[in-house]
MOPAC internal coordinates of N, CA, C and O (Angstrom, degrees):
PM7 1SCF
backbone

  N    0.0000 0     0.00 0     0.00 0    0    0    0
  C    1.3903 1     0.00 0     0.00 0    1    0    0
  C    1.5638 1   106.24 1     0.00 0    2    1    0
  O    1.2310 1   123.20 1   -34.85 1    3    2    1
  N    1.3338 1   111.48 1   145.15 1    3    2    1
  C    1.5027 1   112.60 1   174.04 1    5    3    2
  C    1.5735 1   108.23 1   -84.00 1    6    5    3
  O    1.2310 1   119.43 1   -13.55 1    7    6    5
  N    1.3172 1   118.68 1   166.45 1    7    6    5
  C    1.4320 1   125.27 1  -171.91 1    9    7    6
  C    1.6137 1   113.44 1   -52.09 1   10    9    7
  O    1.2310 1   123.60 1   138.71 1   11   10    9
  N    1.3561 1   110.70 1   -41.29 1   11   10    9
  C    1.4342 1   116.96 1  -176.69 1   13   11   10
  C    1.5212 1   110.07 1   -65.35 1   14   13   11
  O    1.2310 1   119.44 1   134.84 1   15   14   13
  N    1.3426 1   118.67 1   -45.16 1   15   14   13
  C    1.4491 1   124.55 1   174.28 1   17   15   14
  C    1.5100 1   113.74 1   -58.98 1   18   17   15
  O    1.2310 1   118.80 1   143.57 1   19   18   17
  N    1.2872 1   119.89 1   -36.43 1   19   18   17
  C    1.4129 1   124.16 1   177.16 1   21   19   18
  C    1.5075 1   112.48 1   -62.75 1   22   21   19
  O    1.2310 1   120.87 1   129.47 1   23   22   21
  N    1.3894 1   115.94 1   -50.53 1   23   22   21
  C    1.4442 1   121.44 1   175.26 1   25   23   22
  C    1.5076 1   114.45 1   -56.75 1   26   25   23
  O    1.2310 1   122.75 1   134.52 1   27   26   25
  N    1.3876 1   112.33 1   -45.48 1   27   26   25
  C    1.4511 1   115.50 1  -178.19 1   29   27   26
  C    1.5290 1   108.40 1   -67.80 1   30   29   27
  O    1.2310 1   118.02 1   139.74 1   31   30   29
  N    1.2899 1   121.37 1   -40.26 1   31   30   29
  C    1.4580 1   119.55 1   179.94 1   33   31   30
  C    1.5849 1   110.90 1   -63.74 1   34   33   31
  O    1.2310 1   120.37 1   140.10 1   35   34   33
  N    1.2604 1   116.90 1   -39.90 1   35   34   33
  C    1.4742 1   118.43 1   178.09 1   37   35   34
  C    1.5087 1   111.58 1   -60.05 1   38   37   35
  O    1.2310 1   120.61 1   130.98 1   39   38   37
  N    1.3421 1   116.44 1   -49.02 1   39   38   37
  C    1.4300 1   118.81 1  -179.04 1   41   39   38
  C    1.5157 1   110.58 1   -66.60 1   42   41   39
  O    1.2310 1   118.75 1   142.10 1   43   42   41
  N    1.3063 1   119.98 1   -37.90 1   43   42   41
  C    1.4533 1   121.54 1   177.77 1   45   43   42
  C    1.5029 1   113.91 1   -66.86 1   46   45   43
  O    1.2310 1   119.48 1   139.96 1   47   46   45
  N    1.3627 1   118.60 1   -40.04 1   47   46   45
  C    1.3644 1   119.82 1   172.43 1   49   47   46
  C    1.5373 1   116.45 1   -63.59 1   50   49   47
  O    1.2310 1   119.70 1   146.62 1   51   50   49
  N    1.2891 1   118.17 1   -33.38 1   51   50   49
  C    1.4126 1   124.03 1   174.86 1   53   51   50
  C    1.5716 1   112.63 1   -62.76 1   54   53   51
  O    1.2310 1   124.33 1   134.26 1   55   54   53
  N    1.2680 1   109.30 1   -45.74 1   55   54   53
  C    1.5578 1   115.72 1   179.61 1   57   55   54
  C    1.5076 1   110.97 1   -68.55 1   58   57   55
  O    1.2310 1   120.62 1   143.19 1   59   58   57
  N    1.3182 1   116.42 1   -36.81 1   59   58   57
  C    1.4953 1   119.96 1   172.90 1   61   59   58
  C    1.4477 1   113.28 1   -59.13 1   62   61   59
  O    1.2310 1   121.43 1   134.33 1   63   62   61
  N    1.3330 1   114.87 1   -45.67 1   63   62   61
  C    1.5071 1   120.62 1  -176.32 1   65   63   62
  C    1.5494 1   110.43 1   -67.63 1   66   65   63
  O    1.2310 1   122.30 1   141.80 1   67   66   65
  N    1.2851 1   113.19 1   -38.20 1   67   66   65
  C    1.5358 1   114.88 1  -178.35 1   69   67   66
  C    1.5066 1   109.11 1   -72.54 1   70   69   67
  O    1.2310 1   116.95 1   141.05 1   71   70   69
  N    1.3723 1   123.41 1   -38.95 1   71   70   69
  C    1.4002 1   126.35 1   178.22 1   73   71   70
  C    1.5513 1   109.41 1   -65.45 1   74   73   71
  O    1.2310 1   118.59 1   143.70 1   75   74   73
  N    1.3382 1   120.29 1   -36.30 1   75   74   73
  C    1.3908 1   122.11 1   179.72 1   77   75   74
  C    1.4969 1   110.33 1   -70.38 1   78   77   75
  O    1.2310 1   120.07 1   139.29 1   79   78   77
  N    1.3367 1   117.47 1   -40.71 1   79   78   77
  C    1.4858 1   118.62 1   176.00 1   81   79   78
  C    1.4534 1   109.35 1   -63.64 1   82   81   79
  O    1.2310 1   118.87 1   134.38 1   83   82   81
  N    1.3351 1   119.76 1   -45.62 1   83   82   81
  C    1.4173 1   120.07 1  -179.26 1   85   83   82
  C    1.5488 1   113.54 1   -60.00 1   86   85   83
  O    1.2310 1   120.19 1   139.45 1   87   86   85
  N    1.3116 1   117.25 1   -40.55 1   87   86   85
  C    1.4629 1   125.61 1  -177.99 1   89   87   86
  C    1.4996 1   108.34 1   -69.71 1   90   89   87
  O    1.2310 1   118.15 1   130.82 1   91   90   89
  N    1.3023 1   121.13 1   -49.18 1   91   90   89
  C    1.4304 1   125.17 1  -174.55 1   93   91   90
  C    1.5494 1   117.63 1   -73.70 1   94   93   91
  O    1.2310 1   120.58 1   144.61 1   95   94   93
  N    1.3615 1   116.50 1   -35.39 1   95   94   93
  C    1.4226 1   120.41 1  -168.93 1   97   95   94
  C    1.5263 1   111.06 1  -120.42 1   98   97   95
  O    1.2310 1   115.75 1   154.38 1   99   98   97
  N    1.1940 1   125.67 1   -25.62 1   99   98   97
  C    1.4206 1   122.68 1  -168.74 1  101   99   98
  C    1.5306 1   116.45 1  -114.92 1  102  101   99
  O    1.2310 1   120.45 1   166.98 1  103  102  101
  N    1.2732 1   116.75 1   -13.02 1  103  102  101
  C    1.5535 1   120.86 1  -179.21 1  105  103  102
  C    1.5368 1   107.83 1  -111.23 1  106  105  103
  O    1.2310 1   120.10 1   -32.02 1  107  106  105
  N    1.3299 1   117.42 1   147.98 1  107  106  105
  C    1.4281 1   115.77 1   176.40 1  109  107  106
  C    1.5283 1   108.99 1   -74.73 1  110  109  107
  O    1.2310 1   121.49 1   -20.61 1  111  110  109
  N    1.3958 1   114.76 1   159.39 1  111  110  109
  C    1.5258 1   118.90 1  -175.52 1  113  111  110
  C    1.5335 1   105.07 1   -77.08 1  114  113  111
  O    1.2310 1   117.90 1   152.07 1  115  114  113
  N    1.2907 1   121.61 1   -27.93 1  115  114  113
  C    1.4508 1   121.87 1   177.90 1  117  115  114
  C    1.5583 1   109.60 1  -130.32 1  118  117  115
  O    1.2310 1   119.72 1   -46.49 1  119  118  117
  N    1.2790 1   118.14 1   133.51 1  119  118  117
  C    1.3693 1   119.02 1   170.17 1  121  119  118
  C    1.4905 1   112.79 1  -101.54 1  122  121  119
  O    1.2310 1   121.46 1   -56.83 1  123  122  121
  N    1.3668 1   114.81 1   123.17 1  123  122  121
  C    1.4987 1   116.71 1  -173.06 1  125  123  122
  C    1.5503 1   104.18 1  -111.36 1  126  125  123
  O    1.2310 1   119.56 1  -128.07 1  127  126  125
  N    1.2213 1   118.44 1    51.93 1  127  126  125
  C    1.4879 1   119.31 1   175.95 1  129  127  126
  C    1.5254 1   107.66 1  -133.64 1  130  129  127
  O    1.2310 1   120.19 1   -18.23 1  131  130  129
  N    1.2564 1   117.24 1   161.77 1  131  130  129
  C    1.5123 1   122.54 1   178.80 1  133  131  130
  C    1.5111 1   106.25 1  -120.46 1  134  133  131
  O    1.2310 1   121.05 1   -31.49 1  135  134  133
  N    1.1904 1   115.59 1   148.51 1  135  134  133
  C    1.4863 1   123.88 1   174.43 1  137  135  134
  C    1.4522 1   111.40 1   108.75 1  138  137  135
  O    1.2310 1   122.51 1   -37.80 1  139  138  137
  N    1.3934 1   112.79 1   142.20 1  139  138  137
  C    1.4399 1   118.16 1  -178.15 1  141  139  138
  C    1.5151 1   112.11 1   -67.43 1  142  141  139
  O    1.2310 1   119.40 1   148.56 1  143  142  141
  N    1.3170 1   118.74 1   -31.44 1  143  142  141
  C    1.4409 1   119.09 1  -176.93 1  145  143  142
  C    1.5120 1   110.81 1   -71.40 1  146  145  143
  O    1.2310 1   119.76 1   140.40 1  147  146  145
  N    1.3133 1   118.06 1   -39.60 1  147  146  145
  C    1.4205 1   122.32 1  -178.75 1  149  147  146
  C    1.5500 1   112.81 1   -67.61 1  150  149  147
  O    1.2310 1   121.15 1   139.40 1  151  150  149
  N    1.3510 1   115.41 1   -40.60 1  151  150  149
  C    1.4292 1   115.97 1   175.64 1  153  151  150
  C    1.4628 1   115.55 1   -69.75 1  154  153  151
  O    1.2310 1   120.16 1   142.16 1  155  154  153
  N    1.3388 1   117.30 1   -37.84 1  155  154  153
  C    1.4454 1   123.59 1   174.12 1  157  155  154
  C    1.4962 1   110.17 1   -61.76 1  158  157  155
  O    1.2310 1   117.40 1   139.72 1  159  158  157
  N    1.2586 1   122.56 1   -40.28 1  159  158  157
  C    1.3752 1   124.56 1   173.92 1  161  159  158
  C    1.4963 1   113.83 1   -56.81 1  162  161  159
  O    1.2310 1   121.38 1   132.89 1  163  162  161
  N    1.2932 1   114.96 1   -47.11 1  163  162  161
  C    1.5271 1   123.89 1   178.79 1  165  163  162
  C    1.5117 1   111.85 1   -58.32 1  166  165  163
  O    1.2310 1   121.06 1   133.49 1  167  166  165
  N    1.2910 1   115.58 1   -46.51 1  167  166  165
  C    1.3617 1   122.96 1  -174.26 1  169  167  166
  C    1.6093 1   107.81 1   -72.50 1  170  169  167
  O    1.2310 1   120.90 1   135.88 1  171  170  169
  N    1.2574 1   115.88 1   -44.12 1  171  170  169
  C    1.4868 1   120.27 1  -175.82 1  173  171  170
  C    1.5335 1   108.45 1   -69.26 1  174  173  171
  O    1.2310 1   119.95 1   145.14 1  175  174  173
  N    1.3114 1   117.70 1   -34.86 1  175  174  173
  C    1.5096 1   119.76 1   173.18 1  177  175  174
  C    1.5262 1   111.17 1   -60.06 1  178  177  175
  O    1.2310 1   121.02 1   137.30 1  179  178  177
  N    1.3026 1   115.66 1   -42.70 1  179  178  177
  C    1.5201 1   121.75 1   176.73 1  181  179  178
  C    1.5640 1   106.65 1   -60.25 1  182  181  179
  O    1.2310 1   119.03 1   130.23 1  183  182  181
  N    1.2492 1   119.46 1   -49.77 1  183  182  181
  C    1.4642 1   124.99 1  -177.69 1  185  183  182
  C    1.6110 1   110.27 1   -58.75 1  186  185  183
  O    1.2310 1   123.21 1   133.06 1  187  186  185
  N    1.3582 1   111.45 1   -46.94 1  187  186  185
  C    1.4993 1   115.82 1   175.56 1  189  187  186
  C    1.5826 1   113.80 1   -60.82 1  190  189  187
  O    1.2310 1   121.91 1   139.10 1  191  190  189
  N    1.3591 1   113.95 1   -40.90 1  191  190  189
  C    1.4443 1   114.61 1   175.75 1  193  191  190
  C    1.5355 1   115.54 1   -65.81 1  194  193  191
  O    1.2310 1   121.41 1   145.51 1  195  194  193
  N    1.2979 1   114.90 1   -34.49 1  195  194  193
  C    1.4998 1   121.30 1   176.04 1  197  195  194
  C    1.5468 1   107.65 1   -67.04 1  198  197  195
  O    1.2310 1   119.11 1   137.27 1  199  198  197
  N    1.2418 1   119.30 1   -42.73 1  199  198  197
  C    1.4855 1   120.24 1   179.91 1  201  199  198
  C    1.5660 1   111.48 1   -65.99 1  202  201  199
  O    1.2310 1   121.57 1   143.03 1  203  202  201
  N    1.3521 1   114.60 1   -36.97 1  203  202  201
  C    1.5150 1   118.14 1   176.21 1  205  203  202
  C    1.5045 1   112.26 1   -66.76 1  206  205  203
  O    1.2310 1   121.45 1   140.66 1  207  206  205
  N    1.3532 1   114.83 1   -39.34 1  207  206  205
  C    1.4404 1   117.55 1   179.26 1  209  207  206
  C    1.5553 1   110.49 1   -65.28 1  210  209  207
  O    1.2310 1   119.37 1   138.96 1  211  210  209
  N    1.3691 1   118.81 1   -41.04 1  211  210  209
  C    1.4380 1   118.75 1   177.92 1  213  211  210
  C    1.5319 1   114.07 1   -71.66 1  214  213  211
  O    1.2310 1   119.92 1   147.39 1  215  214  213
  N    1.2960 1   117.75 1   -32.61 1  215  214  213
  C    1.4524 1   117.97 1   172.07 1  217  215  214
  C    1.5964 1   110.94 1   -62.64 1  218  217  215
  O    1.2310 1   121.09 1   134.07 1  219  218  217
  N    1.2511 1   115.51 1   -45.93 1  219  218  217
  C    1.4641 1   119.81 1   173.33 1  221  219  218
  C    1.5861 1   117.26 1   -55.74 1  222  221  219
  O    1.2310 1   124.81 1   135.17 1  223  222  221
  N    1.3479 1   108.36 1   -44.83 1  223  222  221
  C    1.5086 1   115.72 1  -178.67 1  225  223  222
  C    1.4548 1   112.79 1   -69.25 1  226  225  223
  O    1.2310 1   118.33 1   143.00 1  227  226  225
  N    1.3130 1   120.79 1   -37.00 1  227  226  225
  C    1.4623 1   122.28 1  -170.26 1  229  227  226
  C    1.5855 1   112.55 1  -102.40 1  230  229  227
  O    1.2310 1   118.18 1   158.54 1  231  230  229
  N    1.3540 1   121.08 1   -21.46 1  231  230  229
  C    1.4551 1   121.88 1  -174.31 1  233  231  230
  C    1.4887 1   111.95 1  -118.61 1  234  233  231
  O    1.2310 1   119.41 1   134.02 1  235  234  233
  N    1.2914 1   118.72 1   -45.98 1  235  234  233
  C    1.4917 1   120.46 1  -170.32 1  237  235  234
  C    1.5358 1   111.27 1   -87.96 1  238  237  235
  O    1.2310 1   119.57 1   133.83 1  239  238  237
  N    1.2872 1   118.42 1   -46.17 1  239  238  237
  C    1.5397 1   119.33 1  -178.30 1  241  239  238
  C    1.5320 1   111.31 1   -66.87 1  242  241  239
  O    1.2310 1   117.13 1   141.85 1  243  242  241
  N    1.2962 1   123.07 1   -38.15 1  243  242  241
  C    1.4596 1   117.69 1   178.18 1  245  243  242
  C    1.6446 1   110.10 1   -66.64 1  246  245  243
  O    1.2310 1   118.77 1   148.73 1  247  246  245
  N    1.3010 1   119.96 1   -31.27 1  247  246  245
  C    1.4062 1   121.30 1   177.59 1  249  247  246
  C    1.5172 1   110.70 1   -67.70 1  250  249  247
  O    1.2310 1   120.88 1   140.42 1  251  250  249
  N    1.3478 1   115.92 1   -39.58 1  251  250  249
  C    1.4684 1   120.30 1   176.31 1  253  251  250
  C    1.4836 1   114.67 1   -65.41 1  254  253  251
  O    1.2310 1   121.00 1   142.44 1  255  254  253
  N    1.3675 1   115.69 1   -37.56 1  255  254  253
  C    1.4326 1   123.06 1   179.33 1  257  255  254
  C    1.5323 1   107.67 1   -66.09 1  258  257  255
  O    1.2310 1   118.78 1   136.14 1  259  258  257
  N    1.1935 1   119.93 1   -43.86 1  259  258  257
  C    1.4729 1   126.58 1  -177.58 1  261  259  258
  C    1.4968 1   109.98 1   -63.48 1  262  261  259
  O    1.2310 1   119.52 1   138.25 1  263  262  261
  N    1.3863 1   118.52 1   -41.75 1  263  262  261
  C    1.3826 1   121.64 1  -172.45 1  265  263  262
  C    1.5911 1   113.58 1   -76.68 1  266  265  263
  O    1.2310 1   121.58 1   166.94 1  267  266  265
  N    1.3292 1   114.57 1   -13.06 1  267  266  265
  C    1.5275 1   118.66 1  -177.62 1  269  267  266
  C    1.4814 1   108.02 1   -95.50 1  270  269  267
  O    1.2310 1   120.10 1   180.00 1  271  270  269

């Protein structure tokens, strides 16, 4: 692979992993609501939870492990 394809592949695999995690663990399998605002709220809550999990995983937990 040329360098441009390597960078593109790395970004694409990161996005695929995050979408998979969001779909499998943080969003309901069926949405029983109507309305754009309710669905947007549900999806954005899942995205916020995913961001919070990653912040914990990469920034807070390593600091806690180092301090003990």
